[in-house]
C-alpha positions in Angstrom: -97.8 6.4 27.4 -94.1 7.0 28.0 -93.3 6.5 24.4 -96.0 9.0 23.3 -94.8 11.5 25.9 -91.3 11.2 24.5 -92.5 12.7 21.2 -92.6 16.1 22.9 -93.1 18.9 20.4 -90.9 17.3 17.8 -92.4 16.8 14.3 -94.0 13.3 14.0 -96.7 13.6 11.4 -97.4 9.9 11.0 -97.3 7.6 14.0 -97.8 3.9 13.8 -98.7 1.9 16.9 -99.4 -1.8 17.3 -102.1 -1.2 19.9 -105.8 -0.5 19.3 -107.2 -1.3 22.7 -109.4 1.2 24.5 -106.7 2.4 26.9 -104.3 3.2 24.1 -106.9 4.7 21.9 -107.6 7.1 24.8 -103.9 7.9 25.0 -103.9 8.8 21.3 -106.8 11.1 21.8 -105.0 12.9 24.6 -101.8 13.1 22.6 -103.4 14.6 19.5 -106.5 16.5 20.5 -107.2 20.0 19.3 -107.4 21.6 22.8 -104.2 20.5 24.6 -102.7 18.0 22.3 -100.4 18.2 19.3 -103.1 19.9 17.2 -103.8 22.6 19.8 -103.3 26.3 18.8 -100.4 26.8 21.1 -98.5 23.7 19.9 -99.3 23.1 16.2 -97.0 20.2 15.8 -99.7 17.9 14.4 -99.6 14.1 14.0 -101.9 11.2 13.2 -102.0 7.7 14.6 -102.4 4.4 12.7 -103.2 1.3 14.6 -104.1 -2.3 13.5 -107.0 -4.2 14.9 -107.7 -7.9 14.3 -111.2 -9.3 14.3 -114.2 -10.4 12.3 -115.9 -7.9 10.0 -118.6 -7.6 12.7 -116.2 -6.9 15.5 -114.3 -4.4 13.4 -117.5 -2.6 12.5 -118.5 -2.4 16.1 -115.1 -0.9 17.0 -115.3 1.6 14.2 -118.8 2.8 15.1 -117.6 3.4 18.7 -114.9 5.9 17.5 -115.1 9.4 16.1 -111.6 10.8 15.9 -110.0 12.4 12.9 -106.6 11.9 14.4 -106.9 8.1 14.4 -107.0 5.4 11.6 -107.8 1.8 12.3 -106.1 -0.7 9.9 -108.1 -4.0 9.8 -106.8 -7.6 9.9 -109.3 -10.4 9.6 -109.2 -12.9 12.5 -108.7 -16.6 11.8 -107.5 -15.8 8.3 -104.1 -17.3 8.5 -102.3 -14.0 8.9 -98.7 -14.5 8.1 -97.6 -10.9 8.9 -97.7 -9.7 12.6 -100.0 -6.8 13.3 -97.3 -4.3 13.9 -95.6 -5.1 10.6 -98.9 -5.1 8.8 -99.6 -1.6 10.0 -96.1 -0.3 9.3 -96.3 -1.7 5.8 -99.6 -0.1 4.9 -98.6 3.2 6.3 -95.2 3.3 4.7 -96.8 2.8 1.3 -99.0 5.9 1.6 -96.8 8.3 3.6 -94.6 9.4 0.7 -97.8 10.7 -1.0 -99.4 12.1 2.2 -96.2 14.1 2.9 -96.0 15.5 -0.6 -97.8 18.9 -0.7 -95.7 20.2 -3.6 -96.7 18.1 -6.6 -100.3 17.2 -5.6 -99.5 13.6 -4.5 -101.1 14.3 -1.1 -104.5 14.7 -2.8 -104.4 11.5 -4.9 -106.5 8.4 -4.7 -104.4 5.6 -3.2 -106.4 2.5 -4.3 -104.3 -0.2 -5.8 -100.9 0.8 -4.3 -99.2 -2.5 -3.6 -97.7 -2.9 -0.1 -94.3 -4.5 0.0 -93.0 -6.5 2.9 -96.3 -7.9 4.0 -98.0 -11.2 3.1 -101.6 -11.8 2.2 -103.7 -13.9 4.6 -103.7 -17.6 3.8 -107.4 -18.1 3.9 -108.6 -16.2 0.9 -112.2 -17.0 1.7 -112.0 -14.5 4.6 -110.8 -11.6 2.4 -113.4 -8.8 2.6 -115.6 -8.6 -0.5 -116.6 -5.3 -2.0 -119.7 -5.3 0.2 -117.6 -6.2 3.2 -115.1 -3.4 2.5 -117.9 -1.0 2.1 -119.3 -2.0 5.4 -116.0 -1.4 7.1 -115.6 2.0 5.4 -119.0 3.1 6.4 -118.1 2.3 10.0 -114.9 4.3 10.1 -112.5 1.4 9.4 -110.0 1.4 6.5 -109.8 -1.4 4.0 -107.4 -3.4 1.9 -107.5 -5.7 -1.1 -105.6 -8.7 -2.3 -104.6 -8.5 -5.9 -105.1 -11.3 -8.4 -101.4 -12.3 -8.0 -101.7 -12.5 -4.2 -100.2 -9.2 -3.1 -101.6 -6.9 -0.5 -102.7 -3.5 -1.8 -104.4 -0.3 -0.4 -108.1 -0.1 -1.0 -109.0 3.1 1.0 -107.5 4.6 4.1 -109.7 6.7 6.2 -109.9 8.2 9.7 -112.4 7.2 12.3 -114.1 10.6 12.1 -117.8 10.2 11.1 -119.9 12.9 12.9 -119.6 16.5 13.7 -120.1 18.2 17.1 -123.8 18.0 16.6 -123.7 14.2 16.0 -124.6 14.8 12.3 -122.9 12.7 9.6 -119.8 14.6 8.4 -117.2 13.5 5.8 -114.9 16.6 6.1 -112.1 14.7 7.8 -113.0 11.2 6.7 -110.3 10.7 4.0 -106.7 10.4 5.2 -105.8 12.8 2.4 -107.6 15.6 4.2 -105.2 15.3 7.2 -102.1 15.4 5.0 -103.5 18.4 3.1 -104.4 20.3 6.2 -100.9 19.8 7.6 -99.3 21.0 4.3 -101.6 24.0 4.1 -101.2 25.2 7.7 -97.5 24.8 7.6 -97.2 26.7 4.4 -99.5 29.5 5.6 -97.4 29.8 8.8 -94.1 29.8 6.9 -95.3 32.5 4.5 -96.7 34.7 7.4 -93.5 34.3 9.3 -91.4 35.1 6.3 -93.3 38.2 5.3 -94.6 39.5 8.6 -92.2 38.3 11.3 -90.6 41.0 13.4 -93.0 43.7 12.1 -95.1 46.3 13.7 -98.9 46.2 13.2 -101.0 49.2 12.0 -104.3 49.6 10.3 -102.7 51.4 7.3 -99.2 51.8 6.0 -99.3 55.1 4.0 -95.5 55.3 3.8 -95.0 51.8 2.5 -92.6 51.1 5.4 -91.0 47.6 5.5 -91.3 47.6 9.2 -95.1 47.7 9.2 -97.7 45.0 8.5 -101.4 45.7 8.1 -104.4 43.3 8.0 -104.6 44.0 4.2 -101.0 43.0 3.7 -101.5 39.8 5.8 -104.6 39.0 3.8 -102.6 39.4 0.6 -100.0 37.0 1.8 -102.5 34.4 2.6 -104.2 34.8 -0.8 -100.9 34.4 -2.6 -100.1 31.4 -0.5 -103.5 29.8 -1.4 -102.8 30.5 -5.1 -99.5 28.7 -4.7 -101.1 25.7 -3.0 -103.7 25.6 -5.8 -101.0 25.3 -8.3 -99.4 22.6 -6.2 -102.7 20.6 -6.2 -103.4 20.8 -2.5 -106.4 23.2 -2.3 -108.7 24.5 -5.0 -110.8 27.6 -5.7 -108.2 30.1 -4.5 -110.4 32.9 -5.8 -113.3 31.7 -3.6 -110.8 31.5 -0.7 -109.9 35.1 -1.2 -113.5 36.2 -1.2 -114.2 34.4 2.0 -111.0 35.1 3.8 -111.3 37.4 6.8 -108.4 39.2 8.4 -109.1 41.7 11.2 -107.3 43.3 14.1 -108.5 42.1 17.4 -110.9 44.4 19.2 -109.2 43.9 22.6 -105.5 43.3 21.8 -103.9 45.9 19.6 -101.0 43.4 19.0 -103.1 40.7 17.5 -104.7 39.8 14.2 -107.6 37.3 13.8 -107.9 35.2 10.7 -110.8 33.1 9.4 -109.5 31.0 6.5 -112.1 28.7 4.9 -110.2 26.1 2.9 -111.5 24.2 -0.1 -109.3 21.1 -0.4 -108.7 19.1 -3.6 -110.5 15.7 -3.4 -109.3 12.3 -4.3 -110.9 10.8 -7.5 -112.5 7.8 -5.9 -115.5 7.1 -8.2 -116.1 7.4 -12.0 -119.8 6.9 -12.5 -120.7 6.0 -16.1 -123.9 4.9 -17.8 -123.0 2.5 -20.7 -125.8 1.7 -23.2 -125.6 -1.0 -25.8 -127.4 -0.6 -29.1 -127.7 -3.0 -32.0 -127.5 0.1 -34.2 -127.6 3.8 -33.6 -130.7 5.6 -34.7 -130.4 7.8 -37.7 -129.5 11.4 -36.8 
């Protein structure tokens, strides 16, 4: 807890911890929650925790189903598999492989599928019979646990990294924050929006209209235009899509109680990783005549 408290309000987007016990998972939730944590409106410093957990597929599944936090990712290690890499190094290796992409909101890498990225510096488990099969990995993923693969030449590679988020506030299945890409995209989008708003509207006065075109005034219309242009830039950069739809749905209004405040509703449509290509291949002895 002391180490987490020492983060303060400094930017730490991706946090790797060696602990995935209930006590520490509770500490991560307190650190990152949306009400008083790093994602709260009055802090906005963000962050995401990755932690390894070692156990059988059944135990890992049970752990995953007990969690529902978009700010937490569990990286699995299979128990009794002859793991040659300690848990903390295993987690650090997997995370270090994907962070360069997750932190790249300029060239679209944040949105990319990560399957097959080879992880350097970690060793595959010795007992290959315990490597999760496709069905086993699917079970883990459906339970909020990430997955890895061992390549044909014996190297560890990323399969799919997800958060433990599985249900919305009404306990209904929800995949909005399931993919780790969504977290990286959201951080990139929010920071870019804030930077553009600060650059164009910082140290301004607020009025409903600006008939004189004064540089000292901002209006809800001008603020909306800034956000629309920002969304168009992020669309070009491969972070969000449907900027036109964003513009149609974007709401910017002056607050009815505080004349100094503007309220914004910004519905974001993020770019999705290409995880599945579904094809129907049919074999013929000969095509029919046209």
